C-alpha positions as CSV (number, residue, x, y, z in Angstrom):
1,A,0.0,0.0,0.0
2,V,2.9,2.4,0.8
3,E,4.5,1.6,-2.6
4,K,1.3,2.3,-4.4
5,E,0.8,5.6,-2.5
6,K,4.4,6.6,-3.4
7,D,3.7,5.8,-7.1
8,I,0.6,8.0,-7.0
9,I,2.5,10.8,-5.4
10,L,5.3,10.5,-7.9
11,N,2.9,10.5,-10.9
12,V,0.9,13.5,-9.5
13,G,4.2,15.3,-9.0
14,K,5.4,14.5,-12.5
15,I,2.1,15.7,-14.0
16,H,2.3,19.0,-12.2
17,A,5.9,19.5,-13.0
18,Q,5.2,18.8,-16.7
19,Q,2.4,21.4,-16.7
20,E,4.7,23.9,-15.1
21,Y,7.4,23.0,-17.7
22,D,5.0,23.4,-20.5
23,R,3.9,26.9,-19.2
24,I,7.5,28.0,-19.0
25,M,8.3,26.8,-22.5
26,E,5.3,28.8,-23.8
27,Q,6.8,31.8,-22.1
28,V,10.2,31.0,-23.7
29,D,8.5,30.9,-27.1
30,V,6.9,34.3,-26.5
31,L,10.2,35.8,-25.4
32,K,12.0,34.3,-28.5
33,R,9.4,35.8,-30.8
34,Q,9.8,39.2,-29.1
35,A,13.6,38.9,-29.4
36,D,13.4,38.0,-33.1
37,N,11.0,40.9,-33.7
38,L,13.5,43.3,-32.0
39,V,16.4,41.9,-34.1
40,N,14.4,42.4,-37.2
41,R,13.4,46.0,-36.2
42,I,17.1,46.8,-35.7
43,A,18.0,45.4,-39.1
44,V,15.2,47.3,-40.8
45,S,16.2,50.5,-38.9
46,E,19.8,50.0,-40.1
47,L,18.6,49.7,-43.7
48,M,16.3,52.8,-43.3
49,H,19.4,54.7,-42.2
50,T,20.8,54.2,-45.7
51,V,17.6,54.8,-47.6
52,T,17.1,58.0,-49.6
53,Y,13.8,59.8,-49.2
54,G,12.6,63.3,-49.7
55,F,10.0,63.6,-47.0
56,Q,9.8,63.9,-43.2
57,P,8.7,60.5,-42.0
58,R,5.8,60.3,-39.6
59,H,5.4,57.8,-36.8
60,N,3.0,54.9,-37.7
61,K,2.6,55.9,-41.3
62,V,3.5,53.2,-43.9
63,Y,6.2,53.9,-46.4
64,Y,7.4,51.7,-49.3
65,V,11.1,50.9,-49.9
66,Y,12.3,50.3,-53.4
67,H,15.7,49.2,-54.8
68,D,17.0,51.1,-57.8
69,T,19.0,48.4,-59.6
70,Q,20.7,50.9,-61.9
71,K,22.1,53.0,-59.1
72,D,22.2,50.2,-56.5
73,L,20.5,52.3,-53.9
74,H,17.4,52.0,-51.8
75,W,14.8,54.8,-51.7
76,A,11.4,55.2,-49.9
77,S,8.1,56.6,-51.0
78,P,4.7,57.1,-49.5
79,T,3.3,55.5,-52.7
80,H,2.3,51.8,-52.6
81,P,3.7,49.8,-55.6
82,D,0.1,49.3,-56.9
83,E,-0.6,53.1,-56.8
84,W,1.9,54.2,-59.4
85,S,0.1,55.2,-62.6
86,A,2.9,53.9,-64.8
87,G,4.8,51.9,-62.1
88,P,7.9,53.0,-60.3
89,G,10.1,52.2,-63.3
90,S,11.4,48.8,-64.4
91,H,14.7,49.3,-62.6
92,N,13.0,50.0,-59.3
93,K,12.0,46.8,-57.4
94,F,9.7,46.9,-54.4
95,V,11.5,45.7,-51.3
96,M,9.2,46.1,-48.3
97,A,6.6,48.3,-46.6
98,V,7.8,49.9,-43.3
99,K,6.6,52.2,-40.6
100,M,8.5,54.1,-38.0
101,L,7.4,53.2,-34.4
102,G,7.1,55.5,-31.5
103,D,10.7,54.7,-30.3
104,S,12.0,55.8,-33.8
105,T,12.9,52.3,-34.9
106,W,11.5,51.0,-38.2
107,Q,9.4,47.9,-38.6
108,E,8.5,45.9,-41.7
109,V,4.7,45.7,-42.2
110,T,2.8,43.2,-44.3
111,N,-0.4,45.2,-44.8
112,K,-1.0,48.4,-46.8
């Protein structure tokens, strides 16, 4: 009877420990996603530091980054790739949409 009780106690302990472990691993996943997002924001911010644009960027407004393959430079515009009447030019390739966050870092965005 004592051995059976010890087995029950061990199994209950293992179940609770596994649940706690699973919760911790979920938190690790959240932290990993947040860290990856931050690394990406830094990379996009570094790219935006080299981008040419002729406007004063506003926080939370979406801008569009293009690569001029003839001049090998990046430039930004408030104009979405689909909104150009004749396109941005065949040598200008759309790279990404970005917005400047409140902390003045830049983030890639996937919506218009």
